[in-house]
N, C-alpha and C positions, 0 to 999 in steps of 0.2 A: 407319711411313708406311702409310696405308690406301690400297691400290690396287684395292680390290674394285669401286669405281665403280658400285654398284648391281647388280652381277652376282648377288649372293646373292638377289635378288628372284625368280629362277626356280629350278626344280628342278635343271636342268642347271648353272646357275651355282653352286648350293651344292655340288654334286659337284665341279665344276671348282675351286672355291675350296679344298675339302678336299684334293684331289690336289695343287694348287699349294702349299699350306702344307706338306704332307709332303715334296714334292720339294725345296722351298726349304730346309726344316730339315735334310734329309739331304744337301743339296748335290748333287742329282741332276736339276736342272732341264734340263740339256742332254740327258741320257739319256731322261728322260720325254718331252721335246719330240720327240726323234727317234722314239721308240716311237709317240707319238700321230700323227706324220706317216705312219708305216707303217700305222697303223689307218685313218687318213683315206683313204689310197690304196686300202686293201683295201675300204673301204665304197664307194668310187667305181668300182672295177674288178671286184669279185667279187659276182655275183648271189647266190651261195650264202651268203657272209658277211653280205650285206645282209639276206637272208631270215632268217638266224639271229638277227640283232639286232632285227628288226622284227616277225616273225610271232607273233601271239598263239596260234597253233596248237601251237607248240613249248613243251612243259612246262618248268617251272623246272629240274628235274634234267637234262633233255636239253639245255637251253639252257646251263646251267653247264658240262656236260661238253663240249659243242661249242665253247663259247667258250674253255675251257681248252686244248683241242687246237689251236684256231686260233691263239691267242696264243703257244703253245709253238712251233708251226711257223713263226711269223713272227719268232721270236727276239727278243721284246720284253724290256725290262729287268724285273727282279723286281717293282719297285714298280708298274709299269703292269700286269703280269700279275695281281698281287693285286687291283688296282683293278678290272680288267675282271671278275674273279671276283666281287667284291662287287656290281658292277652286275648280273651275271647272277643272283646269288642274290636280289637285291632286285627283279628283273624291270624293270630300268632300262636294258637294252641299247639300247632304242629311242632313248634320249637321247644316245647316244654321239657323234653328229655335233655336236650343240649343245654338249656338254661339251668336245669338242676345240676348237671355236671360242672358247668362253669361256676355256679354259686358255691358248690362244695369245694372246688379248687380255691376260690377266693377265701372262703371261711377257714380252710385248712392253713393257708398262708398267713391269715390273720392270727391264728392260734400258734403259729410257728411250727406247723407240721408240714411234712412232705406227703403228697398224695401218691399212693401206689394203686394203679388200676390192675386188678387181678382177675383173670379169666380162667375158669375151671370148667371141666366137662359136666360136673354135677355140683349142686350146692355144697358148700363147705360147712362142716360142723363148727360150733363156737370155739372148741379147743384147737381145731386146726387153724382157724383164723388168728387166734391168739399166738400160736406157735409161729405162724408166718409173720405176724406183726413183730414179734420178738426177734426173729431172724433178720428181718429187714431193718429194724432199729439198730441192731449191732453192725449190720453191713453199711448203713448210710449214716450212722451216728446222729440221728435225729428222730423225733417222734414221727410216727407214720400213721396216716389216715388211710384205711384200706377201702377202696371202692370195688365191690364184688360184682362180677357178671358171670353168667353161665352161658356156655356155648358148647353144646354136645358135639359139634363138628371137630373139636380138637382131640376127641377120643379119650383123652386122659392127660394127667399132668397139669401143669399150670403155665400160663403166660403172664408175666409180671412186667408192667411198664411203669417206670418211675422217671418222670421228666422225659428226656430224650433217650434214656437207656431202656432196653428191653431184654428181659431174660425169658427165653422161650424154651420151656421144658416140656412142651406138649408132645404127645405120642404122634400126632399127625406130622409135625415137623421132623421128628426122628425117622418116621417111615419114608417121608419124601427125601430126606438126606440119604437114607439107605438105598432107595430106588435110583437116585442119581449116581451113587457110587457104583451100583451094579451095572449101570449102562456103560460105564467105563469112560 
């Protein structure tokens, strides 16, 4: 079954597809998914790690050495450690965030889940995420994997994207709509 869904059209998608294929063949999807979640958190929380992955001023050797030390300290599984090393040697660490998103999409499809990208103004509590997942499950009739992001610019509410459908309940959009209506 082809679950790539056009993902291979992008550079990050091709890397994600390669990692997914290796993880699936070695039956390590759960371990790689957990390691990628750790990397995603590190990208979001650590300015140093984000700089290591995106700065063009850091040379190939220094980038590879820094990435190797970082993933070792994070305790990632061997497959993900090797993969990050390949990214560093190929000067593709800047694609790490997009690769993680594409991998998560492939893994969710493999498990028969639909992925919902949810953006909120502040981090959601676990019970809020579960209520959202339950609501989306009843709405779409399938298991839902929730990919959370925080964007204070939406002011409040949620923006939920499932496939090509988007539900925008953000306060920013409501204020913009009101402003347009008042202009006449």
